[in-house]
Backbone as CSV, one residue per row, in Angstrom:
resi,resn,N_x,N_y,N_z,CA_x,CA_y,CA_z,C_x,C_y,C_z
1,MET,-19.653,12.698,-14.210,-19.121,11.415,-13.808,-18.887,10.131,-14.295
2,GLU,-17.804,9.607,-15.088,-18.079,8.628,-15.975,-18.220,7.516,-14.860
3,LYS,-18.855,6.583,-15.465,-19.026,5.037,-14.784,-18.266,4.012,-15.197
4,PRO,-17.387,3.523,-14.195,-16.650,2.229,-14.751,-17.601,0.907,-14.359
5,ALA,-16.974,-0.155,-14.702,-17.659,-1.225,-14.194,-17.317,-2.106,-12.892
6,LEU,-18.367,-2.039,-12.161,-18.513,-2.314,-10.847,-18.826,-3.530,-10.741
7,ILE,-18.420,-3.928,-9.290,-18.890,-5.446,-8.855,-20.817,-5.051,-8.577
8,THR,-21.244,-5.983,-8.909,-23.007,-5.786,-8.459,-23.653,-6.774,-7.734
9,ASN,-22.933,-7.672,-7.085,-23.254,-8.516,-5.861,-23.110,-8.254,-4.734
10,ASN,-24.287,-8.343,-4.318,-24.632,-7.497,-3.003,-24.436,-8.418,-1.711
11,THR,-23.794,-9.510,-1.810,-23.190,-10.137,-0.808,-22.518,-9.292,0.320
12,LYS,-22.670,-9.937,1.289,-21.402,-9.322,2.604,-20.339,-9.204,2.249
13,ARG,-19.627,-10.445,1.623,-18.366,-10.074,1.627,-17.939,-9.285,0.447
14,ARG,-18.787,-8.738,-0.239,-18.071,-8.145,-1.712,-18.731,-6.612,-1.214
15,HIS,-19.035,-6.545,-0.067,-19.470,-5.265,0.305,-18.605,-4.060,0.172
16,LYS,-17.211,-4.372,0.953,-16.062,-3.664,0.912,-15.595,-3.397,-0.492
17,SER,-15.647,-4.587,-1.282,-15.169,-4.298,-2.423,-15.801,-3.303,-3.336
18,LEU,-17.070,-3.217,-3.463,-17.859,-2.321,-3.915,-17.626,-0.818,-3.545
19,SER,-17.657,-0.699,-1.980,-17.001,0.634,-1.760,-15.801,1.029,-2.036
20,GLN,-15.049,0.064,-2.344,-13.508,0.534,-2.725,-13.363,0.770,-4.161
21,SER,-13.869,0.093,-4.751,-14.408,0.088,-6.382,-14.737,1.801,-6.547
22,LEU,-15.887,2.042,-6.048,-16.288,3.280,-6.215,-15.746,4.184,-5.767
23,ALA,-14.838,4.396,-4.519,-13.849,5.521,-4.342,-12.554,5.451,-5.315
24,GLU,-11.851,4.378,-5.782,-11.179,4.326,-6.718,-11.808,4.900,-8.221
25,SER,-13.156,4.537,-8.375,-13.421,5.456,-9.683,-13.471,6.517,-9.643
26,ILE,-14.284,7.382,-8.528,-14.155,8.471,-8.231,-12.896,9.192,-8.367
27,THR,-11.699,8.592,-7.638,-10.348,9.135,-7.682,-9.698,9.046,-8.952
28,ASN,-10.101,7.982,-9.827,-9.756,7.986,-11.181,-10.216,9.518,-11.856
29,ASN,-11.527,9.683,-11.802,-11.818,10.740,-12.305,-11.600,11.980,-11.855
30,ILE,-11.153,12.130,-10.571,-10.481,13.576,-10.075,-8.974,13.501,-10.496
31,ARG,-8.545,12.713,-10.684,-6.888,12.862,-11.326,-6.782,12.817,-12.756
32,SER,-7.664,12.508,-13.163,-7.679,12.792,-14.761,-8.445,14.004,-15.159
33,GLY,-9.004,14.825,-14.360,-9.457,15.961,-14.479,-10.923,16.294,-14.599
34,ILE,-11.626,15.018,-15.099,-12.775,14.805,-15.398,-13.759,15.365,-14.118
35,LEU,-13.363,15.388,-13.339,-13.834,16.159,-11.620,-12.749,17.223,-11.536
36,LYS,-13.424,18.235,-11.298,-12.289,19.391,-10.816,-12.967,19.957,-9.308
37,PRO,-11.456,20.547,-8.778,-11.658,21.306,-7.657,-12.826,22.153,-7.451
38,GLY,-13.209,22.508,-6.472,-14.549,22.968,-6.506,-15.864,22.569,-7.159
39,GLU,-16.030,21.591,-7.761,-16.930,20.935,-8.624,-17.648,19.933,-7.423
40,LYS,-19.029,20.121,-7.274,-19.974,19.267,-6.380,-20.206,18.023,-7.370
41,LEU,-20.041,17.014,-5.867,-20.237,15.745,-6.479,-21.860,15.403,-6.836
42,PRO,-22.417,14.620,-7.280,-23.659,14.241,-7.523,-24.422,14.057,-6.280
43,THR,-25.499,13.872,-6.175,-25.907,13.494,-4.910,-25.937,12.167,-4.411
44,GLU,-26.033,11.336,-3.308,-25.888,10.088,-3.035,-27.026,9.250,-3.580
45,SER,-28.057,9.657,-4.105,-29.131,8.961,-4.507,-28.586,9.065,-6.310
46,ALA,-28.280,10.072,-6.950,-27.603,9.831,-7.842,-26.531,8.939,-8.403
47,ILE,-25.557,9.002,-7.264,-24.693,7.938,-7.467,-25.292,6.787,-7.416
48,MET,-25.842,6.538,-6.431,-26.543,5.039,-6.133,-27.246,4.632,-7.585
49,GLU,-27.578,5.381,-8.379,-28.452,5.132,-9.385,-27.184,5.005,-10.483
50,LEU,-26.634,5.599,-10.677,-25.407,5.352,-11.847,-24.532,4.219,-11.583
51,TYR,-23.976,3.882,-10.095,-23.592,3.050,-10.059,-23.721,1.464,-9.657
52,GLU,-25.549,1.952,-9.508,-26.392,0.517,-8.874,-25.624,0.131,-7.392
53,VAL,-25.386,0.698,-6.825,-25.156,0.317,-5.139,-25.843,1.123,-4.181
54,SER,-25.855,0.477,-3.050,-26.561,1.269,-1.920,-26.023,2.521,-1.490
55,ARG,-26.791,2.986,-0.776,-26.422,4.317,0.246,-25.436,3.742,1.025
56,THR,-25.285,3.158,1.676,-24.136,2.449,2.508,-22.583,2.468,2.074
57,VAL,-22.857,1.902,0.769,-21.589,1.912,0.148,-21.153,3.247,-0.711
58,VAL,-21.960,4.326,-1.286,-21.734,5.331,-1.632,-21.035,6.458,-0.104
59,ARG,-21.607,6.078,1.158,-21.040,6.967,2.083,-19.830,6.232,2.546
60,GLU,-19.430,4.997,2.501,-18.181,4.530,2.774,-17.156,5.317,1.623
61,ALA,-17.910,4.888,0.401,-16.551,5.516,-0.536,-16.585,7.073,-0.392
62,ILE,-16.982,7.684,0.327,-16.961,9.111,0.221,-15.944,9.070,1.663
63,SER,-16.449,8.457,2.626,-15.558,8.573,3.426,-14.010,8.033,3.269
64,HIS,-13.672,7.536,2.519,-12.307,7.000,1.734,-11.698,8.111,1.132
65,LEU,-12.679,9.162,0.225,-12.236,9.976,-0.286,-11.781,11.339,0.767
66,GLN,-12.615,11.362,1.574,-12.446,12.537,2.706,-11.178,11.768,3.462
67,ALA,-10.691,10.916,3.883,-9.472,10.580,4.408,-8.568,10.654,3.234
68,ALA,-8.550,10.660,2.363,-7.572,11.048,1.086,-7.284,12.238,0.937
69,GLY,-8.214,13.151,1.440,-8.183,14.610,1.397,-8.648,15.436,0.059
70,LEU,-9.421,14.269,-0.659,-10.095,14.555,-2.335,-11.543,15.341,-2.161
71,VAL,-11.948,15.210,-1.008,-13.245,15.571,-1.356,-13.402,16.315,0.266
72,HIS,-14.475,17.290,0.231,-15.003,17.851,1.547,-16.259,17.828,1.420
73,THR,-17.350,18.027,2.457,-18.645,17.674,2.588,-18.954,18.816,3.806
74,ARG,-20.091,19.443,2.966,-20.639,20.536,3.799,-22.205,20.054,3.967
75,HIS,-22.444,20.081,5.165,-23.548,19.480,6.008,-24.539,20.469,5.279
76,GLY,-25.619,19.848,4.591,-26.757,20.085,4.037,-26.880,21.097,2.596
77,VAL,-25.243,20.959,2.298,-25.130,21.639,1.024,-24.534,20.513,-0.058
78,GLY,-23.562,19.479,0.498,-23.201,18.540,-0.576,-21.483,18.111,-0.395
79,THR,-21.002,17.390,-1.406,-19.667,17.102,-1.179,-19.156,17.660,-2.224
80,PHE,-17.944,18.512,-2.246,-17.207,18.895,-3.011,-15.608,18.264,-3.471
81,ILE,-15.109,18.497,-4.681,-13.928,18.099,-4.898,-12.774,19.083,-4.223
82,GLN,-11.892,18.721,-3.757,-11.036,19.578,-2.847,-9.824,19.794,-3.607
83,GLU,-8.922,20.650,-3.306,-8.176,21.450,-3.752,-6.990,20.689,-2.976
84,PRO,-5.717,19.817,-3.899,-5.091,19.181,-2.825,-4.374,20.128,-1.754
85,PRO,-4.445,19.904,-0.617,-3.800,20.575,0.291,-2.012,20.983,0.133
86,ALA,-1.654,22.278,0.495,-0.019,22.563,0.467,0.306,21.854,1.506
87,SER,1.812,20.984,1.086,2.461,19.886,2.081,3.752,19.688,1.579
88,ASN,4.598,19.766,2.989,6.047,19.282,2.446,6.079,18.243,1.680
89,PRO,6.944,18.669,0.653,6.974,17.898,-0.575,8.019,16.484,-0.165
90,LEU,8.575,16.466,0.565,8.916,15.408,0.830,7.998,14.290,1.949
91,SER,6.637,14.863,2.461,6.099,13.951,3.140,5.127,13.356,2.251
92,LEU,4.712,12.031,2.643,3.792,11.296,1.612,2.633,11.168,2.603
93,GLN,1.549,11.429,2.451,0.498,11.216,3.025,-0.160,9.920,3.167
94,LYS,0.133,9.149,3.815,-0.625,7.306,4.247,-1.923,7.015,3.828
95,ASP,-2.674,8.411,4.474,-4.190,8.367,3.869,-4.627,8.316,2.379
96,ALA,-3.691,8.966,1.890,-4.280,9.271,0.498,-3.832,7.792,-0.236
97,ILE,-2.978,6.623,0.055,-2.945,5.621,-0.107,-3.814,4.597,-0.005
98,VAL,-4.818,4.745,-0.703,-6.171,3.854,-0.560,-6.110,2.513,-1.569
99,THR,-5.761,2.453,-2.791,-5.986,1.877,-3.510,-4.846,0.235,-4.020
100,VAL,-4.893,-0.380,-4.576,-3.899,-1.291,-5.003,-3.057,-0.761,-5.654
101,ARG,-3.517,0.192,-6.800,-2.701,0.775,-7.776,-1.728,1.908,-6.856
102,ASP,-2.097,2.469,-5.937,-1.362,3.337,-4.981,-0.020,2.337,-4.478
103,VAL,-0.784,1.203,-4.058,0.535,0.378,-3.216,1.591,0.151,-4.140
104,LEU,1.319,-0.420,-5.635,2.379,-0.422,-6.626,2.979,0.491,-6.838
105,ASP,2.563,1.625,-6.851,3.075,3.103,-7.030,4.280,3.082,-6.046
106,ILE,3.973,2.999,-5.031,4.606,3.411,-4.108,5.671,2.280,-3.750
107,LEU,5.350,0.924,-4.178,6.788,-0.087,-4.403,7.927,0.450,-5.282
108,GLU,7.379,1.023,-6.615,8.298,1.528,-7.342,9.359,2.602,-6.865
109,LEU,8.710,3.773,-6.030,9.553,4.564,-5.194,10.358,3.616,-4.163
110,ARG,10.188,2.630,-3.524,10.777,2.067,-2.506,11.864,1.072,-3.429
111,ILE,11.733,0.786,-4.514,12.973,0.466,-5.335,14.097,1.017,-5.050
112,SER,13.944,2.245,-5.927,14.996,3.193,-6.082,15.656,3.970,-4.420
113,LEU,14.376,3.710,-3.612,15.142,4.337,-2.339,15.951,3.384,-1.406
114,GLU,15.194,1.914,-1.301,16.030,1.032,-0.468,16.846,0.196,-0.877
115,THR,16.860,0.452,-2.216,18.154,-0.770,-2.596,19.082,0.423,-2.340
116,GLU,19.582,1.547,-2.606,20.661,2.305,-1.835,20.567,2.358,-0.667
117,ALA,19.698,2.234,0.371,19.666,2.396,1.571,20.359,1.009,2.229
118,ALA,20.292,-0.050,1.263,20.375,-1.141,1.632,22.096,-1.625,1.506
119,TRP,22.483,-0.686,0.436,23.917,-0.815,0.126,24.761,0.399,1.132
120,LEU,23.833,1.137,1.438,24.704,2.130,2.680,24.773,1.404,4.026
121,ALA,23.628,0.630,4.337,23.512,-0.094,5.760,24.675,-1.199,5.647
122,ALA,24.949,-1.657,4.379,26.240,-2.955,4.492,27.550,-2.213,4.691
123,SER,27.570,-0.834,4.183,28.456,-0.357,4.283,29.051,0.297,5.832
124,ARG,27.860,0.722,5.978,27.893,1.743,7.332,27.660,1.004,8.897
125,ARG,26.902,-0.123,8.607,26.197,-0.428,9.995,27.119,-0.534,11.029
126,THR,26.547,-0.052,12.280,27.470,-0.712,13.578,26.951,-2.015,14.104
127,GLU,28.056,-2.604,15.036,27.384,-4.034,15.464,25.916,-4.219,16.162
128,GLU,25.923,-2.930,16.981,24.748,-2.726,17.541,23.302,-2.622,16.466
129,GLN,23.620,-1.827,15.644,22.461,-1.782,14.606,22.193,-3.216,13.510
130,MET,23.444,-4.001,13.484,23.180,-5.397,13.092,22.527,-6.198,13.974
131,THR,22.679,-6.007,15.318,22.025,-6.711,16.345,20.437,-6.090,16.176
132,ALA,20.078,-5.292,15.927,18.976,-4.646,16.156,17.941,-5.335,14.511
133,ILE,18.960,-5.288,13.807,18.133,-5.630,12.044,17.873,-7.410,12.563
134,THR,18.862,-7.808,12.934,18.689,-9.631,13.137,17.615,-9.947,14.205
135,SER,17.548,-8.943,15.014,15.949,-9.523,16.025,15.237,-8.849,15.287
136,ALA,15.049,-8.105,14.589,13.707,-7.973,13.599,13.247,-8.877,12.664
137,PHE,14.561,-9.385,11.901,14.293,-10.657,11.069,13.709,-11.815,11.785
138,GLU,14.474,-12.001,12.756,14.010,-13.203,13.594,12.506,-13.136,13.919
139,ASP,11.970,-11.782,14.143,10.575,-11.906,14.470,9.798,-11.946,13.471
140,ILE,10.051,-11.669,12.322,9.286,-12.216,10.998,9.409,-13.597,10.592
141,GLN,10.452,-13.896,10.943,10.562,-15.531,10.639,9.486,-16.432,11.811
142,ARG,9.609,-15.509,13.203,8.544,-16.380,14.235,7.058,-16.129,13.758
143,HIS,6.909,-15.028,12.857,5.137,-14.646,12.737,5.205,-14.932,11.062
144,VAL,5.401,-16.082,10.508,4.883,-16.295,9.280,3.403,-16.614,9.151
145,PRO,2.559,-16.440,9.428,1.045,-16.362,9.611,0.729,-15.009,9.449
146,ARG,0.060,-14.519,8.425,-0.613,-13.077,8.603,-1.353,-12.467,9.786
147,ASP,-0.423,-11.723,10.151,-1.215,-11.150,11.684,-0.314,-9.576,11.871
148,SER,-1.151,-8.826,12.369,-0.062,-7.405,12.856,1.141,-7.640,13.170
149,ALA,1.570,-8.986,13.956,2.867,-8.849,14.639,3.881,-9.048,13.113
150,SER,3.229,-10.076,12.232,4.290,-10.048,10.943,4.448,-8.733,10.470
151,VAL,3.547,-8.080,10.331,3.404,-6.693,9.634,4.484,-5.710,10.219
152,ASN,4.412,-5.619,11.760,5.211,-4.662,12.515,6.755,-5.158,12.320
153,ALA,6.913,-6.342,12.467,8.381,-6.903,12.358,8.796,-6.415,11.055
154,ASP,7.963,-6.488,9.659,8.625,-6.328,8.208,8.787,-4.971,8.653
155,MET,7.830,-4.070,8.878,8.285,-2.872,8.765,9.267,-2.251,9.733
156,ARG,9.672,-2.852,10.573,10.535,-2.737,11.583,11.902,-2.912,11.046
157,PHE,12.064,-4.366,10.383,13.071,-4.561,9.748,13.601,-3.625,8.816
158,HIS,12.651,-2.872,7.758,13.061,-2.025,6.598,13.634,-0.528,7.654
159,GLN,12.808,-0.336,8.448,13.368,1.012,8.954,14.406,0.849,9.604
160,LEU,14.763,-0.347,10.401,16.235,-0.405,11.057,17.214,-0.387,9.783
161,ILE,17.017,-0.882,8.561,18.207,-0.651,7.689,18.446,0.405,7.206
162,ALA,16.861,1.632,7.077,17.119,2.639,6.781,18.052,3.255,7.720
163,LYS,17.454,3.421,9.161,18.503,3.840,10.120,20.009,3.342,9.998
164,ALA,20.291,1.906,9.630,21.880,1.819,9.735,22.882,2.700,8.621
165,THR,21.990,3.150,7.730,22.559,4.081,6.609,23.209,5.454,7.212
166,GLY,22.887,6.037,8.559,23.175,6.819,9.012,22.742,8.201,8.192
167,ASN,21.578,8.128,7.530,21.345,9.074,6.940,19.576,9.255,7.243
168,ARG,19.256,10.241,7.947,17.969,10.622,8.943,16.651,10.481,7.769
169,TYR,17.075,10.932,6.402,16.204,11.141,5.698,15.779,9.716,5.073
170,PHE,16.488,8.680,4.995,15.869,7.724,4.810,14.855,6.983,5.827
171,VAL,15.131,7.816,6.981,14.425,6.997,8.065,12.916,8.149,8.010
172,ASP,13.065,9.187,8.035,12.027,10.051,7.846,10.728,9.590,6.745
173,ILE,11.340,9.671,5.480,10.598,8.995,4.328,9.782,7.823,4.670
174,LEU,10.455,6.772,5.251,9.868,5.443,5.242,8.894,5.654,6.636
175,SER,9.437,5.900,7.631,8.387,6.292,8.968,7.192,6.932,8.574
176,ASP,7.510,8.000,7.591,6.161,8.828,6.969,5.164,7.782,6.316
177,LEU,5.747,6.917,5.869,4.516,5.854,5.093,3.870,5.029,6.079
178,GLY,4.480,4.872,7.143,4.124,3.591,8.151,3.517,2.265,7.552
179,ASN,2.556,1.636,7.799,2.222,0.018,7.301,2.084,0.407,5.809
180,THR,1.541,1.238,5.431,1.506,1.023,3.773,2.478,0.695,2.787
181,LEU,3.802,0.639,3.343,4.887,0.209,3.007,4.844,-1.458,2.595
182,ILE,3.800,-1.726,3.515,4.107,-3.484,3.666,3.245,-4.119,2.524
183,PRO,3.688,-4.887,1.616,2.393,-4.989,0.936,1.708,-6.281,1.425
184,ARG,2.468,-7.158,2.762,1.590,-7.926,3.297,0.525,-7.494,4.009
185,ALA,0.473,-6.122,4.190,-0.827,-5.700,4.844,-1.900,-5.397,3.856
186,ARG,-1.419,-5.770,2.774,-2.966,-5.612,1.883,-3.127,-6.630,0.967
187,LEU,-2.853,-7.906,1.818,-3.055,-8.934,1.230,-4.738,-9.489,0.822
188,ASP,-5.447,-9.012,2.043,-6.702,-9.253,1.423,-7.270,-8.400,0.601
189,SER,-6.867,-7.202,-0.070,-7.189,-6.357,-0.590,-6.890,-7.251,-2.525
190,ALA,-5.705,-7.856,-2.015,-5.540,-8.811,-3.444,-6.394,-10.002,-3.655
191,ALA,-7.265,-10.188,-2.487,-7.941,-11.619,-2.710,-6.951,-12.804,-2.724
192,ILE,-5.963,-12.785,-2.038,-4.798,-14.299,-1.981,-5.675,-14.986,-0.963
193,SER,-5.683,-16.309,-1.526,-6.324,-17.082,-0.514,-4.998,-17.513,0.542
194,GLN,-5.610,-18.143,1.695,-4.711,-18.584,3.255,-3.695,-19.133,2.651
195,GLU,-3.755,-20.387,1.996,-2.965,-21.122,1.342,-1.336,-20.515,0.330
196,ALA,-2.150,-19.340,-0.289,-1.322,-18.751,-1.325,-0.986,-17.718,-0.553
197,GLY,-1.410,-17.156,0.409,-0.711,-15.905,1.129,0.433,-16.590,2.006
198,ASN,0.174,-17.860,2.605,1.421,-18.344,3.443,2.534,-18.669,2.653
199,ALA,2.245,-19.001,1.081,3.609,-19.554,0.182,4.011,-18.121,0.012
200,TYR,3.263,-16.973,-0.110,3.828,-15.718,-0.623,4.961,-15.413,0.703
201,LEU,4.139,-15.625,1.669,5.198,-14.688,3.016,6.228,-15.823,3.180
202,GLU,6.157,-17.007,2.709,7.590,-17.922,2.964,8.910,-17.246,2.038
203,ARG,8.171,-17.158,0.704,9.117,-16.529,-0.088,9.586,-15.140,0.304
204,VAL,8.736,-14.318,0.702,8.885,-13.092,1.251,10.282,-12.993,1.998
205,ASN,9.956,-13.936,3.134,10.866,-14.359,4.095,12.086,-14.450,3.834
206,ARG,12.278,-15.403,2.764,13.485,-16.380,1.911,14.229,-14.702,1.569
207,GLU,13.585,-14.186,1.063,14.092,-12.791,0.255,15.012,-11.530,1.329
208,HIS,13.928,-11.692,2.613,14.391,-11.020,3.992,15.506,-11.356,4.079
209,GLU,15.737,-12.912,4.397,17.315,-13.453,4.829,18.225,-13.193,3.837
210,ASP,17.888,-12.940,2.770,18.939,-12.955,1.488,19.856,-11.307,1.896
211,ILE,18.893,-10.402,2.463,19.301,-9.187,2.867,19.639,-9.143,4.076
212,HIS,19.307,-9.395,5.273,19.836,-9.505,6.348,21.506,-10.212,6.079
213,ASN,21.687,-11.360,5.175,22.757,-11.898,5.398,23.742,-11.124,4.381
214,ALA,23.451,-10.348,3.245,24.306,-9.527,2.857,24.866,-8.340,3.887
215,ILE,23.555,-7.795,4.461,24.497,-6.660,5.484,25.334,-7.227,6.704
216,LEU,24.769,-8.389,6.981,25.813,-8.817,7.699,26.991,-9.305,7.710
217,ARG,27.413,-9.650,6.434,28.870,-9.786,6.169,29.387,-8.564,5.302
218,LYS,28.655,-7.312,5.671,29.230,-6.340,4.935,29.530,-6.118,3.478
219,ASP,28.352,-6.826,2.893,28.494,-6.933,1.469,27.421,-5.865,0.689
220,PRO,27.997,-4.559,0.472,26.989,-3.574,0.040,26.474,-4.016,-1.508
221,GLU,26.946,-4.719,-2.479,26.365,-5.168,-3.820,25.655,-6.035,-3.529
222,GLY,26.024,-7.035,-2.774,25.387,-7.957,-2.381,23.633,-7.801,-1.849
223,ALA,23.571,-6.628,-0.489,23.020,-6.108,0.177,21.733,-5.106,-1.389
224,ARG,22.113,-4.609,-1.938,21.593,-3.822,-2.804,20.656,-4.949,-3.787
225,ALA,21.485,-5.940,-4.222,20.799,-6.735,-5.242,19.814,-7.500,-4.588
226,ALA,19.982,-8.050,-3.255,18.970,-8.567,-2.604,17.590,-7.716,-2.407
227,MET,17.892,-6.306,-2.172,16.715,-5.500,-1.806,15.653,-5.204,-3.123
228,ARG,16.578,-5.429,-4.305,15.914,-4.821,-5.556,15.252,-6.017,-5.666
229,THR,15.878,-7.382,-5.564,14.639,-8.457,-6.050,13.698,-8.732,-5.458
230,HIS,13.770,-8.332,-3.757,12.558,-8.517,-2.647,11.452,-7.492,-3.180
231,LEU,11.814,-6.212,-3.188,10.935,-5.239,-4.047,10.322,-5.486,-5.146
232,SER,11.219,-5.834,-6.117,10.727,-6.190,-7.409,9.197,-7.083,-7.544
233,ASN,9.876,-8.490,-6.599,9.135,-9.250,-6.849,7.969,-9.015,-5.913
234,SER,8.124,-8.325,-4.647,7.026,-7.980,-3.882,6.107,-7.259,-5.094
235,ARG,6.493,-6.190,-5.726,5.536,-5.695,-6.637,4.898,-6.741,-7.721
236,GLU,5.564,-7.629,-8.285,5.158,-8.140,-9.135,3.990,-9.272,-8.840
237,ARG,4.225,-9.811,-7.497,3.294,-10.491,-6.677,2.194,-9.671,-6.431
238,LEU,2.356,-8.792,-6.085,0.925,-7.843,-5.496,0.039,-7.574,-7.259
239,ARG,0.796,-7.181,-8.031,0.307,-6.998,-9.208,-0.387,-8.175,-9.956
240,MET,0.062,-9.008,-9.658,-0.303,-10.386,-10.537,-1.614,-10.829,-9.564
241,ALA,-1.501,-10.647,-8.282,-2.486,-11.229,-7.299,-3.681,-10.197,-7.570
242,GLN,-3.580,-8.767,-7.525,-4.557,-8.055,-7.969,-5.356,-8.104,-9.415
243,GLN,-4.803,-8.222,-10.385,-5.139,-8.792,-11.643,-5.884,-10.066,-11.605
244,LYS,-5.568,-11.074,-11.107,-6.555,-12.401,-10.556,-7.511,-12.218,-9.881
245,PHE,-7.725,-10.945,-9.023,-8.850,-10.611,-8.511,-9.529,-10.238,-9.158
246,GLU,-9.554,-8.981,-9.947,-10.177,-8.494,-11.003,-10.871,-9.138,-11.993
247,GLU,-10.235,-10.379,-12.490,-10.629,-11.228,-13.262,-11.827,-12.049,-12.372
248,SER,-11.594,-12.408,-11.562,-12.490,-13.420,-10.759,-13.763,-12.395,-10.327
249,GLN,-13.523,-11.212,-10.460,-14.851,-10.592,-10.013,-15.524,-10.102,-11.205
250,LYS,-14.853,-10.145,-12.332,-15.438,-9.686,-13.784,-16.414,-11.195,-14.027
251,ASN,-15.502,-12.367,-13.756,-16.264,-13.497,-14.244,-17.384,-13.875,-13.487
252,SER,-17.816,-13.385,-12.011,-18.747,-13.839,-11.174,-19.650,-12.817,-11.444
253,GLY,-19.505,-11.424,-12.242,-20.523,-10.511,-12.400,-21.169,-10.983,-13.559
């Protein structure tokens, strides 16, 4: 198993980052074929020594991998790489979305999916659907600080646009992903400061306003362009924030 550069500062503040970094490293080894289905992971002690982390960090990382369906543990025997379970090809397992890299990839999917959803919503939406979209948008505006209410309002806004397409498959796919759709829910993963986070949300809310207004005036091309701008910007903001976070960890190590 290949060893990456991990954070070695043992303060509480970075404990979560250590377990996430370890989970991401093992995930990369699995996806690249270094670790294959059926193979046994090294023992906890061996992983601790290899990565220079505590037993708690190792156990938390393995829990992440179990939630993602990448490993399974046989008590008294060890932890083994899991064969990916057979699933509906249209079903996306949100438990498998565990890293910022995963969220960036999901945003690429959303760009292609939701730009067309916005176009269709502006073309087909009813007055009743528009009222619901406006209500969700107003909830987003009321909850600019980072909290669960802002995440829920954001998710509802996008799902209502999908519903206004009249195509249930847009709704099914977005609902399947759940809160992992919303980059603001991963702000802490990207280590954005409170000040920067609030500025981020203000910009995002202006983008939401452009989407809302285009659908309101039944402007399909405007809605498509506004959604593409919003999601492309969201992906770039998260990518840059993660890059800044990784550089700060490297410099502090």
